[in-house]
KEPANU-69980 format. One record per residue (C-alpha): x, y, z. Coordinates in steps of 0.001 Angstrom, whole numbers, padded with zeros to 6 digits, always signed. Example, Ala and Ser with C-alpha at 12.3 -4.5 7.8 and 13.67 -1.06 7.14 Angstrom:
2
+012300-004500+007800 +013670-001060+007140 
END
This chain:
247
-030452-063697-077611 -032715-062681-080469 -032407-064970-083495 -031949-062034-085843 -028825-060932-083987 -027323-064366-083366 -023804-065085-084745 -025258-067936-086817 -027748-065640-088510 -025129-062954-089148 -022925-065566-090807 -025868-066574-093012 -026312-062916-094025 -022862-062905-095583 -023180-066338-097157 -026789-066582-098309 -027633-064948-101634 -031285-064420-100697 -030861-063509-097025 -031223-059923-095870 -028978-058661-093092 -030565-056960-090053 -029729-053647-091770 -031727-054691-094851 -028745-055400-097117 -028020-058244-099527 -024283-058656-099134 -023777-061039-102074 -025289-058481-104440 -023090-055764-102954 -020028-057975-103391 -020952-058540-107049 -021229-054790-107600 -017809-054328-105973 -016358-057031-108249 -017355-054963-111287 -015176-052128-110009 -012210-054422-110692 -013233-054950-114315 -012297-053101-117483 -013552-049539-117846 -016428-049154-120300 -018057-045923-121472 -021312-045325-123306 -022421-041965-124734 -025817-041281-126310 -026187-038617-128990 -028942-037628-131393 -027034-039454-134163 -026588-042717-132283 -024800-044325-129327 -021049-044882-128904 -019498-047632-126774 -015809-047734-125853 -014185-050388-123642 -010696-051000-122315 -009178-054356-123330 -006691-055672-120784 -003999-057606-122612 -002095-059317-119804 +000386-061214-121985 +002200-060601-125268 +001104-064113-126244 -002587-063207-126069 -004474-062616-129300 -006185-059197-128847 -009045-060114-131206 -010080-062922-128834 -010975-060357-126142 -014529-059231-126878 -015942-056489-124695 -018611-055177-127083 -021184-057746-128199 -023990-057584-130740 -027503-058445-129580 -029391-057509-132751 -028587-055382-135766 -029834-052317-133850 -028711-053198-130293 -025295-053862-128739 -023811-053965-125260 -020506-053268-123549 -019545-055457-120603 -017414-055065-117488 -016742-057762-114900 -016924-061502-115495 -017212-061941-119260 -018519-065511-118910 -021477-064196-116892 -021993-061447-119455 -022226-063972-122283 -025054-065765-120474 -026971-062499-120221 -026210-061563-123821 -027433-064975-125036 -030701-064339-123183 -031005-060913-124827 -030353-062380-128288 -033052-065032-127834 -035550-062397-126669 -034755-060182-129662 -035181-063041-132146 -038380-064318-130520 -039858-060827-130711 -038963-060582-134398 -040513-063966-135237 -043649-063195-133220 -044339-059573-134199 -042262-059156-137379 -040602-056041-136001 -037500-055198-134018 -037633-055234-130237 -037172-051953-128378 -033946-051321-126478 -035783-051038-123150 -037686-054300-123647 -034538-056326-124260 -032865-054563-121323 -035774-055510-119081 -035488-059165-120109 -031813-059139-119119 -032557-057463-115783 -035219-060100-115081 -032602-062805-115636 -030223-061023-113260 -032829-061195-110479 -033303-064975-110746 -030163-065909-108818 -030611-068304-105913 -033885-069732-107225 -034150-073507-107114 -034631-073912-110838 -032557-075693-113437 -031521-072595-115402 -031064-070120-112545 -027706-068952-111194 -026677-069917-107645 -025161-066424-107160 -025609-062912-108584 -024079-062241-111983 -020675-060614-111548 -021056-058322-114509 -022586-054990-115524 -023861-054116-118990 -024222-050937-120995 -027088-051611-123411 -027006-049322-126447 -029306-049185-129420 -031618-047271-131709 -035338-048004-131958 -038502-046133-132953 -037970-043798-129991 -034435-042878-131055 -031024-043687-129546 -031090-045253-126072 -028478-046147-123458 -029227-048301-120396 -027122-049564-117517 -027853-052980-115912 -026194-053949-112615 -026056-057315-110749 -029115-056464-108627 -031258-056496-111768 -031754-052739-111658 -031635-050905-114972 -031542-047162-115564 -031438-045002-118688 -028494-042617-119097 -027243-040038-121553 -023686-041078-120688 -022427-043762-118315 -019126-045328-117223 -018632-048699-115492 -015611-050674-114370 -012421-049862-112487 -012110-046290-113722 -015809-045507-113559 -015698-042923-110767 -013257-040595-112486 -014773-041254-115896 -018319-040548-114690 -017223-037278-113102 -015664-036171-116397 -018775-037203-118325 -020973-035128-116019 -018757-032101-116611 -018343-032430-120381 -021460-034112-121743 -024043-032015-123562 -027092-033150-125515 -025978-031375-128707 -022873-033581-128875 -022316-035212-132275 -021361-038843-132767 -017831-037847-133796 -017469-035728-130654 -018741-038626-128541 -016138-040936-130095 -013354-038510-129258 -014682-037818-125764 -014980-041525-124928 -011398-042244-125988 -010046-039172-124189 -011657-040300-120956 -010393-043855-121376 -006929-042442-121994 -007120-040645-118641 -008218-043649-116570 -006306-046496-118247 -003007-047687-116784 -001623-048661-120196 -001021-046247-123053 -004100-046085-125256 -003774-047563-128751 -005912-049282-131380 -005199-052709-129846 -006125-052257-126185 -009428-050431-126754 -012577-051690-128456 -015115-049233-129839 -018457-049616-131557 -021543-047581-132374 -025202-047984-133269 -026260-045181-135579 -029665-043755-136424 -030709-045244-139767 -027742-047595-139639 -026670-050764-137895 -024339-051902-135165 -020700-051477-136188 -017482-052488-134444 -014662-050164-135451 -011687-051764-137171 -008039-050907-136524 -007933-048194-139210 -011020-046460-137823 -009608-046604-134299 -006279-045125-135383 -008123-042314-137165 -010002-041348-133984 -006857-041635-131857 -005021-039343-134262 -007878-036825-133986 -007702-036654-130200 -003898-036429-130236 -004145-033273-132368 -006599-031596-129986 
END
């Protein structure tokens, strides 16, 4: 029997993080991507005024403190990211992005571009299975929506566990991503304002979430042109929710 079709090799295909199957697939990476589909739904929308991020917060117990659940994280004053999947893995990637952003500032005395910091994160995602001290023994079980504003304007990127990153005008990840992405494709337009993007993001989350949407179980933030990263407080969230309830 050919080695490549032996039962032992096929078992290694499923187990090994760096072993291709006979069909040319990396199963551990595929499993990591599937794991993200169990995570909280996150939506990012790019407009000419800035980028909006909105993420579902799953509060599984009345004893949980909602503020302790962070789904939108700051990387620099002009860059943020929304996460879906394993938050612990996401924090490792975000820490890498923060270090890259600060090193760039100290070296060049200017802010790093959104794509450059995204590329540094995607490079980290591809280092799994390497026999080095700081590398992961498995793919990261998280996906990121990188949002920011640089000299080229507002940008939105998606990073998946394979280390692939792509730029989007609007993107959804997580458990409700399929339905949310379909709605975004139907309703997104490039003339959309930031306020419209805020309303659209919450409306879509409202459709795909199992729980009733309120200011506690959703986290929203934006990075505006000429401004900085801002996480919306409870009052701001309730204002947007009241706007969409009237429409």
